[in-house]
N, C-alpha and C positions, 0 to 999 in steps of 0.2 A: 309716469307722466311728468314732463318737465314742469318747472315752477311757472314758466310763462303760460303754458297750456292750462295749468290748474288755475292761474289767475284769470284767464279768459273764461274758463268754465264758471268760476266764482262770480265774475262780472255778469254773466248771463243770468245767474240766479238773483243777483242784485237788481238787474234790469227788470226781471219778472216779479220783483218785490217778494221773493221767497225768503231772502235773508237781507240784512242791512249791510252797509259798507263796513261798519265796525265789526259785525259778525264775521265778515270775510277776512279782515285783517287778523283777527284773533285766531280764526281757524287755520289760515295760512301759516301763521307763526307756530301754532301747535303741530301742523303737518310737517314743517321743516325740522323742528326739534325732535319729533318722535319717529320720523321716517314713514309715517302712515299717510296714505293718500288723502287728499283734501275731501273727497267724497265720503270716505269712511269717517273722517274726523267730524264732518258736519252731521252725519247720521248719529254718531255716538254722542255729540253735544245736543242732540234733539232739535237742531236748527233746520233740518231738511229730512224728508222721508226718502226711503229707497226709490220709490216711484219718481219723485221729483228729481233725484240725482240721475236716475236712468234716462228720464226724458230729456234732461239738459245735456247729458253726455251724448245721447243719440242724435240730438239736434246739432250739437257742435261737430260731430264726426260723420254725420249723415249715415249712421248705422242703425238698422231696425232693431226693435225691442220684441222679445218673445217671452211668454210665460211658460216655463219648462213643464209645470204641472199639467199643462194642456196637451202635452206631447207624450207619446209612447215610443221610445227610441229603440230601434232595431238592435238586436244583440251583436250583429256583424259590424254595425257602425261603432258600437262601444269598443270593439276590439281594435279600432283604428289607432287608439292612443293607449299606452300602458297605464295601468292604474296609478302607479307611483307618480307619473307625470301629471295625470288628472288631478290628483290630490295636491301635488306640489304647487301647481299654478291655479287651482280652483277653476277648472274649465270642464266642459262636458261636450263631447262630440254629438251633434244633433242629426246630421244627415251627410251622406256621402254619395256623390254621383260621379262615377268615373274617377278622375284625379282631382276632383273638387270636394273639399271637406268643409262643412259648416260647423263652427264651434261656438258655444255660448260661453261668455265670460263677462265679468262685471266691469272690466276696464279695457275696452278694445283699443285704447290709445297706447297700450303697452306693446310697442313694436318688438321688443326683445322676445316676449312670449310668442308672438305670432311667427317670428323668424325661427325660433326654436322648434315649434310644431311643424312648420313648413319643411325644415331640414330633416326632422325625425320621420315624417310621414311621406315626404316627397310629393306632397299634394299642394294645390293652390288652396289657400285658406280664406274662407269668407267668415268674418266675425259677426256675431249678433250679440246684443246686450241682454242680460238677464239679471235679476236680483241675486246678490251673493247668497242670501239665505236660500233661495230656490236652487241655486247651483249646489250648495252643500247638501240640501235635502235630496237632490237627484243623485249625487255621488253616493250617499248612504243607501239610496234605493237600488241603484244599479250595480254598485261595486262592493257592497259590504255583505253580501250573502244573507240578507234579512237580519243583519245584526248579530249573526252567530260567529263571524270570523274571529272577533276578539276573544270570545269565550273559548273557541277551539284552540287558538294560539296559547291562551293562558293554561289550558289543560296540558299542553305539550311541554311547558316550562315548569319545573318543580324545583324544590330545594336540592334534590338529588343531582340536578343538572348543573346548578350554580351554587357553589359553596362559598360563604363569606369567611375569610380568614381573619380572625380577631386577634388584636394584641392583648396583652395581659390586663391592661387597664380597662375599666368599664367605660360606658358612655357618660358624657358630662351631663349636668343638669340636675335639678331638684326633683325627687320622685313625686312629692306632693304637688308641685307646680305643673308637672307634665303627665300626670297619671292618665287623664282622658286621652291625650294625644298618643301616648305609648300604646294604649289598647287599640286605638284606631290604626296606628302605623304597623301593628303586629298582626292585623287581620290577614287571613290567608290570601284573599284576592289582592290586597295591596302589595303583599310580599311578591306575589306572582307577577303583578304589573311591573314592579321595579325590576324583577329578575328578567322579565321579557324585554324591557327597555334596554337593559345592560347587555344581555346576550345577543339581541339583534344588532346592537351597535357594534359589538365586537365582530359579529359575522359579516357585517357590511363594511368593515375596515374603517370605521369612523374614528376620528381623533378626539372629538368632543361631543357631548350630549347637552343640549340646551333645553331646559324646562321653563317655559315662560307663561306666567299667568296673565290673563286679560279679564275684562269685566265679565264676559259671558262664556269665554272659551279658555282652554288650556292648550298652548301650542308646544309641540315637541319637535326639535330639529336635530339632525345629525350633521356634523361637518365631515364630509368625505372628500378627500383630495383637495382640501382647502376651501370647499364651497359648501354652504349650508343647504341641506335638503330637508323639507318638511315631511314628516311622516304622520300617519293616522294617529291622532292623539287619544288618550284615555278620556273618559267623561270628566267634565268640570268638577263634579261632586267628589272626585278622588283627589283633587288638588292638594289640600292640606295634608292628607294622609300620606300621599306619595312623597311630598317634600319632607315630612317628618321622618318617614322611613329612611330616606337618603341621609338625613342629618344624624339619625341614630347609628347607621352604618359607619358614618364618618366621625362618630364620637363628638358631635357638636351639641350645643345647648338648644334643644328644640323649643324651649320656652322663650328664647330670645329671637324675636322677629323684627326688631327695630334696627339692628346693626349687622353689617356684613360679617361673615365668618368663613374661615378656611379650615379644611380638614382633608382626610384621605382614608381610603380603605382598600382592601385587596380581596379579589375573588379568585377562585380556581374554577376554570371552565374548560372542558375538553382536554383535561390533563395538563393545562398550563396555567400559570399564575399571571394575573393582570392587575396592575395598580391603577387606582383612580385618585386624582386630585380633585377636590370638591370646593367650589366657591359659591356662597349664597349672598344675595344682595336684595334688600327690601325695595319693592316697587309699589306703584299705586294700587295694584290689585293682588298683592301677595309677594312672596319671596321668589325671585328668579334663582334657579340653580344651574350652574354649569359644571359638568364633570369632564375633566381631561383624562383621556384613556391612554395609559402607558403600557402598551402591549409589547413585551420584550421580543415576541416572535416576529413583529413587524419591523424591528430595528435592522436597518441595512448597514452592515459593517464592512462591506467590500467596496473599497474606493472605486473599483472599476464599474460598479453599477449605479453610482450616484449621478453621473452626468458629465464627468471629465472626459474630454477627448484624449486620444493617446498621447499627444504632445503635452497637454496640460498635466495629465497624470504623471508622466515621467518627471516633469519639473517639480510637482508638488511632493512626490515621494522622495526626490533627492533632497528637498528642503527639510522635510520633517525628520530625515535621518541624520541631519547635522547635529553635532554635539551640543551646540549652544546657539542662542539667539531667540528672537521673538517672532512668532507667526500670528498674525491677526486675521480673524475671519469676520467680515462685516456684512450687515444687512438688517432689514427690519425684523420685528418679532414674527416668528412663524415662517422664516425663510430657509430653515433647515441648517442653521449654523451649528447647533448642538450635534446633529447627526454627522455632519462633516468632521467635527472634532472627535467624536466618539470613534468614527471610522479611522481617523488618523492615529488615535491612541491604540486601537486594535491592531493596526498595521505595525506599529513600532513597539508593541508590548513584548517584553522579553524578560525571562527570569533573572537576567543579569542586570536589569535596570530597575531603579526605584521610581515608580510613577505615582504621583499624588495629585488629587484634584480637590478644589473647593468649589461647590456649586450651590445654587439657590434657584430651584430645588435640584436634588439628584433625580434625574428623569429615568435613567436606566443604570442598573448595576453591572459593572464589567469585572470579570474574573481577573485576579492578579493585579488589580489597581486599587490603591487606597483612596477611597472617596469620602470627602468630608462635607457635611451639610452646613452651610452658613447659617448662623443664628444671630442676626444683628441685635435682637432684643436682649441678649446676654453678653454682647460685646464680641461675638465671633463673626467679625466682618470678613470680607475678602482680604482686606489688608492684614488683619490679625492672623488669618489663616496662612497667608503667604509668609509672614514673619516666622510663624511656627515651622512651616515647611523647610525653611532655610536651615533650621537646626536639626532636621530629620535626615540629613545626608541624601538629598534628592538628586535624581538625574533629569527627570522630566516633570514639569508642573503644568497643570491646567487651572486657570482661574475663570470662572463662569462668565464674568463680564468686567471690563475696566470701566468703572463708573466715575471715579474721582482721581484727583492728583495723587493722593496717598497710595492708592492701589497701583496706579501707573508707575510711580517712582520705585516701589518695591519690586514690581514685576520687571522693570528695566534693570534694576540692580541685580536681580537673579539672572537675567539674560546676559549681563556683562560679566558675571562671575562663574561662567562655565555651565549654565543650565539651559535646557530648551524649555521655553515658556510658550504655551498656547493660550489664546484668549479671544474674546469677541468684543466688537464695538458696534454701536448703532450709527452707521453712516450709509450714504446712498451708493457710493462706489469705492473702489479700492484706493485711489489717490486721496480721497477725502479723509482717510484714516490718519494720515500724517498731520493734517491741519487740526483734526479732532484732538490729537494728543497735545499739540502745541497750544491749542485753545485752553486745555486743562491746566497749562502752566509748565509742561515738560519742555526743557530746553532743546532746541533743534539738534545740537551736537549729541545729546543722549538718544534722540530718536534715530539718527543715522547710524549710531554705534550699536544699537540693540536690535532694531526691527530688520528682519531679513526678507520678509514677504507679507503683503496684504492681499487678502482674497475676498472679493465681494461675490455674493451669490443671491439668486432668486429661485423660486420654485415655479414650475409650470406643469400643468396637467399633461399626462402622457396619453396619446391616442390609444383607445382600446384595440388590442390586437384582434379581438374576436369580430369586430365589425369595421375595421379600417378599410377605406376605399379611396380611389383617386378622386380629386375634386379640382374644378377649375376656379382659380382664385379671381376675385373681382379686381379689375385694374386699379380701382381706388384703394383697395386693401394693400396691394403690392406697392403702390406709390407711398402709402403711409409708412411703410417700412424704411423708406429712403433707399439710396443707392450706396451700398457698401464700397469702400475704397480699397479693400484688401483683395489681393490677387486670388485668394481662395474662393471668392464669390463671383468670379467672372461667369456670367451667364446663369447666375443662380435663379433668376426670375423665369427661366425657361424650363426648369425642372418640374417634374410632376409632384404636386403637393398632395397631401392626404388629409382625410378627416374621418371621424367616427360616425357611422350612420346611426348608431344607437341600437343596443341589443339588451337581452336579459342580463348578460354578464356585467354590463356597465350601468344597468338601471336606466337605459335610454339616454344617457348623457353623452355618449361617444368618447368618454375618457375613463381610464382606469389606472390609478397610480399617478405618481409625480416623479419628475426628474429635475435636477438642478442645472441652472445656467451659471457659469463661472467667469469671473474677471480676475486675473492673477497678475499682480504687479510685484515683480522682484525688485529689491532695492540694490541697484547696481552702483558702481563707483560714480558714474556720471549722474545718476539719480541723487546720490548723496550730495554732490556738489550743488545741484539745483535746490535741494532742501535747505542747505546751509545758506544759499543766496536768498532765501525767503520766497521761493516760488509758490504761487497759489495752487489750489487743487486743480483748476482748469489747465494751468500751465503744465503741471505734473502729468495730467492725463494726456495732453497732446504729446509730451515727450515720451511717455510710456508707450503710446500707440506707435510712435516713430520707431521705438525699439522693438516692436513686435507684439505688444500686449493685445490680446483679444478682448474686446469689450463685451459687456453683457448682451448688447444687441447683436453683435456678431456671433456670440455663442448661441443665441436664440435662432439666428438664421441657419446655422449649421444643423440645429435640431430639426428645423423645417425641411431642409434639403434631405435629411435622413428619414423623413416621414414619421418623426417621433412626436411632434406637437403641431399646433395650428397657429396661423397668423394672429388670431384673436388672443391666444395665450401669450405670445411673445410681446404683442403690443401692450398687454395689460400690466407687464412687470418691467419693461425696459423703456428707455428713452433713446432717441436718435443720437448717433455719434456726431460730435461737433468737430 
């Protein structure tokens, strides 16, 4: 619900003298900072009851209220929406008449959820309000097999299925301080719960596992294809034991709950080794744990499968095969920069070349390449690693990220003295990488002498091949994409677009996997002249487009025409070309 709508809802409660104006301002502030709806905040603060919130929301939106416990829902109606979607959005299908589906939810103002269900079911959706507690009880009643499903799943996962690979060092922490927690965390059911959580995440191709404690519940979410999906959580009573178990696996101090900690562990499952990076952070109701899953089998090292079109791929391969110079890959965290660089190294890996990397952290291990883990706490920074590499007779070097002037200057020195240097920057587009280096303090003449290409990238979700179908795009959606000025897109808005209907293979999302959008700016002689004249990023971008550079938005439009992604995905990661 938008902040404006929440304020109107809150004002209705003030007008009805349920809460005070001060209570409303305090709750709105907490709602914005926590990302939790105003209604839930007011309930948790004890300022309003579920009934009062439901009544106010129903009055505001003109939506009827029902008590789910008074209904017996038909099994065929329950099948209208997959269980994972029901649990994800906390909704319950109540009735279906022809192509009209009535669903109960606690916040019917959430247009996103209603649209998602409409697209998934191809039905007209009629929302009704119900208490969230009633919805959760109904989900457990109708979808959990009388509470035996979790037990059945636990029986299927044993230590024989998932083996923890331990280092020689033992776990950290004092035995006398953590004795009771160790016993709890080593209980059979707790071990099985963590094993289940880990194995299911790997099976579902998740990149991260989030374990989040709240006052009365424990929430578990998997990040799949860049989007968080809520799964059925274990009971709240297992919270401390589960977190302690993960900390023991990661060799962290389980007695320390006040400070963030970082660790890692490795498991062997299904004949393959999978690495986990673990981060803990204290919150109001316990420690939140995030586990990053580094599954080597999911690493895509073929440049042809990443998202390059044929022309881009030809240019990129030609550049990374050059004997010297610097190639920069830019984009925000989680945009696939490391995967692109690993794929580049895999392409140019050769027994006749000495390839060395310094990373923080080393996400995947590549055969035939010398990979160094940066350790700033002992002085092994990116800059120090690069200095050492220059004494190791290198041909190709990769530095995980250029963060400061010292690292930039050493990387440029290496590129100018006959080495190929690959690295990353955090910028919004390819032309901005030049300004980023100069803002660090690098002289423009050094930039033009060393950098041979800047590549910006973003990730979009790929339409599930199992349920892809044609779709008629809304005129306003097409208008929001703008009118591309490139000849490749003449008549693009008349092509047949695709979307994913939602199926078992994609868990009802319509997407399975991701692909990258690329913006590649080669540093030509004319571009060097512009940089030396002090051109801004926007001026460089206009000139690069004139020279034939395909922008991120244009790359996205090409993926739309090929039926690989959707308008919503392209709009979510790109901006219009100016």
